[in-house]
C-alpha positions in Angstrom: 43.7 -148.1 87.9 42.8 -151.4 88.9 39.5 -153.1 90.6 39.3 -155.7 93.2 36.1 -158.2 92.9 35.1 -159.9 96.2 34.9 -163.8 95.2 32.5 -164.4 97.9 28.8 -165.4 96.5 25.8 -165.1 97.6 22.5 -167.6 98.5 22.4 -170.8 96.7 25.8 -170.2 95.3 25.2 -167.4 93.0 27.4 -164.5 92.8 24.9 -162.1 93.8 25.8 -160.9 97.3 22.3 -159.2 97.8 21.1 -156.0 98.4 24.2 -155.1 100.6 26.4 -155.7 97.8 28.5 -152.6 97.0 29.9 -151.4 93.6 33.3 -150.0 93.2 33.5 -146.3 93.0 34.0 -144.9 89.6 38.1 -143.2 89.1 38.3 -139.7 89.9 38.3 -137.1 86.7 41.4 -136.5 85.8 42.4 -132.8 85.8 46.1 -133.4 84.6 46.2 -134.7 81.1 46.9 -133.0 77.9 45.1 -129.5 77.0 42.1 -130.2 74.5 41.2 -134.3 75.7 38.5 -132.6 77.9 37.1 -130.4 75.1 33.6 -132.6 74.4 33.0 -132.3 78.3 33.4 -128.7 78.2 31.3 -128.2 74.9 28.6 -131.0 75.2 25.9 -131.6 78.1 26.0 -135.5 77.7 28.5 -135.8 80.2 28.5 -132.5 82.4 25.6 -130.3 82.3 27.0 -127.6 84.5 30.7 -126.1 84.7 32.2 -124.0 87.5 35.1 -122.1 87.3 38.0 -121.5 90.2 40.3 -118.7 90.0 43.6 -118.1 91.9 45.5 -114.9 91.6 48.7 -113.4 93.0 48.6 -110.0 95.0 48.3 -107.2 92.6 46.9 -109.3 89.9 43.2 -109.9 90.4 41.1 -110.1 87.6 39.3 -107.6 86.2 35.5 -108.2 87.0 34.2 -107.0 83.4 36.7 -109.5 81.9 35.2 -112.3 83.6 31.6 -111.0 82.9 32.6 -111.2 79.4 34.2 -114.8 80.0 31.3 -115.9 81.1 28.7 -114.4 78.2 31.3 -116.2 76.0 31.2 -119.6 77.6 27.4 -119.3 78.0 27.2 -118.6 74.3 29.2 -121.4 73.0 28.7 -124.4 75.7 25.9 -126.3 76.2 25.6 -126.2 79.7 22.5 -125.4 81.8 24.7 -123.1 84.0 28.0 -122.2 83.9 29.7 -120.2 87.3 32.3 -118.5 87.8 33.8 -118.5 91.6 35.0 -115.5 93.6 38.5 -115.1 92.7 40.9 -116.3 96.0 44.6 -114.7 96.1 47.1 -116.3 96.6 50.8 -115.8 98.3 52.8 -114.0 95.5 56.1 -115.8 93.9 57.6 -112.7 93.3 59.3 -114.2 90.7 60.2 -112.4 87.1 59.5 -115.8 85.3 57.4 -118.7 85.3 57.7 -122.3 84.0 54.7 -124.5 82.9 55.9 -127.3 85.5 56.0 -124.1 88.3 52.7 -123.2 87.4 51.4 -126.7 87.6 52.9 -127.1 91.0 51.2 -124.2 92.4 47.7 -125.5 90.9 48.5 -128.7 92.8 48.9 -126.8 95.8 46.3 -124.8 95.5 43.5 -126.1 93.6 40.3 -126.7 95.7 37.7 -128.0 93.5 37.7 -131.0 91.3 35.0 -132.5 89.0 32.1 -134.3 90.7 28.6 -135.6 89.6 27.4 -133.3 86.7 29.6 -130.4 87.3 32.7 -130.1 85.6 35.5 -128.1 87.1 38.1 -125.8 85.5 40.8 -124.2 87.0 42.6 -120.4 86.7 45.4 -119.0 88.0 46.9 -115.3 87.6 50.6 -115.4 88.5 53.1 -112.1 89.4 55.4 -112.7 86.8 56.1 -113.6 82.8 56.1 -116.9 81.5 59.5 -118.3 80.9 59.0 -118.4 77.2 59.1 -114.7 75.6 55.9 -112.9 74.5 53.3 -115.0 76.2 50.4 -113.9 77.7 48.7 -117.0 78.7 48.5 -121.0 78.4 46.4 -123.9 78.5 48.7 -126.6 80.2 46.3 -129.1 81.3 42.7 -130.1 79.9 40.6 -128.0 82.4 43.6 -125.9 83.4 44.9 -122.1 81.8 47.9 -119.5 83.4 47.9 -116.1 83.1 50.9 -113.8 83.5 50.3 -110.9 85.1 53.4 -108.6 84.3 53.0 -109.4 80.5 49.1 -107.7 80.9 51.1 -104.6 82.4 53.2 -104.5 79.4 50.6 -104.8 76.7 47.5 -102.7 78.5 46.7 -99.7 80.1 49.2 -97.2 78.7 48.6 -94.4 75.6 47.5 -96.0 72.7 47.2 -99.9 74.7 44.1 -101.8 74.9 42.5 -101.3 78.5 43.2 -104.1 81.1 39.7 -105.2 80.8 40.0 -106.0 77.2 43.2 -107.2 77.1 42.6 -109.9 80.0 38.9 -110.7 78.3 40.5 -111.8 75.3 43.4 -113.8 77.1 41.0 -115.3 78.9 38.6 -116.5 75.9 41.5 -117.5 73.7 42.8 -120.1 76.2 39.3 -121.4 77.1 39.6 -121.7 72.9 42.5 -124.3 73.2 41.1 -126.0 76.2 38.3 -126.8 73.9 40.3 -128.1 71.2 40.9 -125.0 68.5 42.5 -125.3 66.3 43.0 -128.8 65.2 44.6 -130.2 68.7 45.0 -133.7 68.5 42.9 -136.0 70.4 40.2 -133.3 71.2 37.6 -134.6 68.8 37.5 -130.5 67.9 38.1 -131.3 64.1 38.1 -128.9 61.6 35.4 -129.0 59.2 37.4 -126.7 56.9 41.1 -126.0 56.9 42.1 -123.1 58.6 45.1 -123.6 60.5 47.8 -121.1 60.8 50.3 -124.3 61.1 53.5 -121.8 61.3 52.1 -120.8 64.4 50.5 -124.0 66.1 47.0 -124.3 67.2 46.0 -121.1 65.6 43.3 -119.9 63.5 44.9 -118.3 59.9 42.0 -115.7 60.2 43.5 -112.1 62.0 40.5 -111.2 62.7 39.5 -114.1 64.8 39.8 -114.6 68.5 41.9 -117.7 67.7 44.8 -115.5 65.6 48.3 -116.2 67.1 48.9 -112.5 67.9 45.8 -112.6 70.4 48.3 -114.3 73.0 51.7 -112.5 72.3 52.6 -109.8 73.6 54.9 -108.4 70.8 51.8 -108.3 68.5 48.3 -108.0 70.5 48.5 -104.2 70.7 49.0 -104.1 66.8 46.2 -106.6 66.0 44.1 -105.6 68.8 40.6 -103.7 66.9 39.1 -101.8 69.9 36.7 -104.5 70.8 36.8 -108.1 71.9 37.6 -110.5 69.0 35.0 -113.3 68.2 35.6 -116.3 66.9 35.1 -116.6 63.1 32.7 -119.2 61.4 35.1 -121.8 60.9 36.1 -121.9 64.6 32.5 -121.7 66.0 31.7 -124.8 63.1 34.4 -126.9 64.5 33.1 -126.6 68.1 29.4 -127.3 66.8 30.7 -130.3 65.2 31.9 -131.5 68.6 28.9 -130.9 70.8 29.2 -127.0 71.3 27.0 -124.4 70.1 
């Protein structure tokens, strides 16, 4: 952004325009940067002391209330924030698509997101759509620095059936996992969340090499989720916790 300066001078030829001098407003917070670039804003309290999360969902895919409570607990445990507020989820019109691309998810956010970061409150956004991702086997994605998207039709495939995790367990794990990526886990360039010990599963992108960790790659894969889920919501392992703490988290 460019700012304009007033060349008028104040009394006695000084550059001080007096008490009516107006300072330019600060640039608005950008919510369209790469995932991970707001990691420190999430984790630390130096810039933002509160977190507020807006959620939109398509008909038939209202988020499970227990899963949202689980997400809130996770965030309170790991972020240095005086408060974490998950707003009442809002239903938006269904897209009635079998698949959605990341670009289509971004377009939906532009259309429906209401809240942005202001003052001491960092704003995050979640959207749950009625189809699958256009790449196979994905439950959720982190697609902007404060935004994550989730695929209701993929949840239908992996939860609620005989021998499958409950909807609460699936959503809670998926929600936590994608926020982990927003926090810069694991080893996201430019996030400031650097590995204190090498634990990246490089064959599977920005994921942890511990198969019991929340950030293990199978936690977001529809093909593998049921086989790795152990009956309780996975936790971050110590390596991931150490990485968050080194970037201002708990």
